[in-house]
N, C-alpha and C positions, 0 to 999 in steps of 0.2 A: 628739363621739366620746369617750365615757367609757371604753369597754372597751379594754383593752390587749392586742390579739391580734397575732400576727405580721403578719396582713394589714393591720391598721390602721397598724402601724409601717412596713410596706413602702410604703403610700400616702404617708406622711410623708417617707420616704426618696426617693421619686420626686419629690415636690414640692421637696425640698432639692436634688436633682440638677438639677432645672430652674432653681432659683434660682442654682445654680453654672454655668449655661449648659453643662451636659454634654450631648453629643449623644445618648446612649442612656440617658435617665433611667429608663426601664422596666427595662432590663438592670441598671443600677446598683442599683436597688431590690431586685433578685433576687440580688445578690451578685457581679455581674461587676465586674472591675477597671476603673478609670477613671484617666485622666491629668489632673492639675490642676497647672498651672505646672511641668511636667516631672517631677512626682512621681507614681508609680503608687500608687493608693489602692484601698481596698475597704471596704465595709460588711459586717459579719457580725452576724446576729441570734443572741443567746444566750438562747433562750426560757426555759430552766430558771433562769437568773439574772435574767430580765426585764431584760436589758441589751442594749446595742448596742455593737459594737466597731468603731472606725475604725482601719484599718491603713494605714500609709504606708511604702513601701519607702525605707529610709534609705540603702541602698547596701551594697556588699560591701567588706570590708577588703582592701587590697592584700596580696599575699603578703609575709609577714614583719612586717606591721603589725597582725595580728589581736589580739595581747595588748594593745597600746596602745589600739586601738579599743574592745575589750571593757572595759578599765579605765575609759575615758572614759564608756562607757555605764553601768557600775556606779556611778560617781560621780554622773552625772546622775540616775540612778534614785533616789538618796538624796534629791534635791531634791523629788521627787514624793511621798514617803512622807507619808501623812496628808492630802495636799492634792488630788492627782489620781490616779485609778486608771490609771496609765500604766506601760508597761514597754518594754524592748527585748527582742526575741525573734528567734530564728532559726527560720524555717519549714523543717523538714527535707524536707517533701514538695516544696515549690516551690523549695527552696534559695535563700531570700531572707532578708534581714535587715530586720526591721520595727520601727517605732515604733508601739506600739498604745496606744489610749486607750479605756477602757470607760466608757460613759455609761448612766444609767438610760434605759429606753425613753422616747423622746420622746412627748409627748401634745399633742393639740389643735393649737394654733397655734405650735408650736415649730419650724416650718420654718426661719425665719430664724436662730434660735440654733443649729440643727443645721448649717446651711450655714456659719455663722461658726465653729463648732467645727472643721469640716473645713479651712476656710481657715487657722485658727490652727495646726492640726497641720502642714499643708503649709508654712506660713511658718516654723515652728520647725525642721522638718527642713532646709529650705533654709539657714536661719541656721547650724545645726550643720555642714552640709556646707561652708559657705564660711568657717567660723571654726575651731572646735575640731577638726573632722575633716578640714579642708582638707589635701590631699596624702596622706591615709591611706586613701582609698576609691578603688576602681576607677572610672575614668571610662569607662563603657561606650560612650558615643558616640565618644569619641576612639579607644578600642580598636577599635571597628567600622570607623571610618575608616582606621585603620592597617592592619587586615587586608584591607580592600577595596583599599587602595592597594598593598599588598604583592602581592595576587592579580593586579592589573592589570599590575604590573611584571615578573611572571614570564613567560618566553617561552612561546608557545603550542606 
């Protein structure tokens, strides 16, 4: 597979999704979101840049903690300069905060390295959530449980 077309890259994404034991490998290769170890991720093809972007949902800052979280993200971004094409972004359409990594289009037998890159991104996000950003991000699961519990305790 020497040509680098979006279709070839999608085939490799599907193989990488299977290597990650994701249930909808075909959908993942088409850009659908997937969950890996509690982190929502997505692949996006950037054909004009001949690149692939891995996006991982890093979490939403708690009200009143936005500036501190954004400051941490800016500091962390300085670490990547010149080393990795990575950044922290806010997706205004989906209203999500993401850690993104851009890679050159994978070729031939890079399925394992692509799967490892996704694992590394997810592991990094989880480390930040449990260390540097601990207590600064909304815990959506806990918030949902709180809301469900509050709803159940209200009289009918």
